[in-house]
N, C-alpha and C positions, 0 to 999 in steps of 0.2 A: 504494500500500500504506500502511496505517496503521502507526503504531509497534507496535501490538498484532500486526499481521500480520508485521512484520519480526522481532519477538521470537519469534513462533511458528516462522517460517521458520528462524531460527538454531537454535532449540531442537530442531526436527525433525532438522536436520543433526547437531547435537552429540550427540543421544541415541544415535547409532549407535556411539559410542566409550565406553570405560571408562577413566577417568572421563569424563563428558560435558563437563565444563569443566575447564580448567587451573586450577592454584592461583592465588589472587588476585594474588600478586606477579608471577607469570609473565604474567598478563593485563595487569597494569599496565605491565610491560616492553614487551609487544607494542604497547600503546596508545602508549607513549612513542616507540617506533620509528616507528609510523605517523604520529604528529603531526610527527615530524622530517621525514618524507617530504613532508608537506603544506607544511611550512616551506621545504623545499628547492625545491619546484616554484614556490611564490610568490616566493621570492628570485630565481629565474631569470626569472620573468615580470616582476617589478616592481623588483627590487633591482639592485645593481651587479655581481652575480655571474652572468656569462653561462655558459651550458652549454658544456661542452667540445665540440669538433667531432665527436669520436667517441662522444659521449654523447647518447643519445636523450632528448628532453624528455619527462618523464613527464606523464601526463594528470592534471590536477587533479581531475577528476571521479572517476577511479579511486582516487586517493589519499584523497579525502574518504570514499568508501565503505569503503576499507580501514581508516580510522580509526573509522568507525562500528561495524564488526564487533566489536572488542574491548569497546567501550562496551556494546553489546547483550549480549555474553557476560557481562560483569561484572554487568549488571542482572539477567539471567536467573539467574545463579549466586546472587545475593543476594536473589532474589524481589522485585525492584523492577519495578513496572508503569510503564514509561516514558511511556505515554500519560497516565496519571493524574498522574505527576510533572511532565510538561510543562505540563499544564493548570494545575496548582497553581502552578508557577513563573511562568507568564504572568500569572495572576490576582493573586498575592500580590506579585510584584516589578514586572513591567513595566507592568501596568495599574493598579497601586495605588501602591506605594512610589515608583516611578520615573516616574510618569505626567507629571510636569512637569520632569523632569531634563534632557531634551534639547530643543534648539530644534526647533520644529515648522515644517512648510512653511506 
């Protein structure tokens, strides 16, 4: 799926509700919660904090998708085309401004 497809998929789901999208600060809070879950999984995978014996290890794949959802909601609510924004970011920053910033193979 393209970013455009993902945005449409989320919008199709959201449009069944009134309002379709939560207020901006609620979406930001949801995003913060989900990023915390990604951090928790990575900390258990690579950090010094082991999972408790009765605690199931959450799946990183699922947590990353959970973090994407509020980002897409925020973009849709604000009328941002993520596909265009991504292309612009890659062109202006990574392929232009930062092209010699990192050591290459």
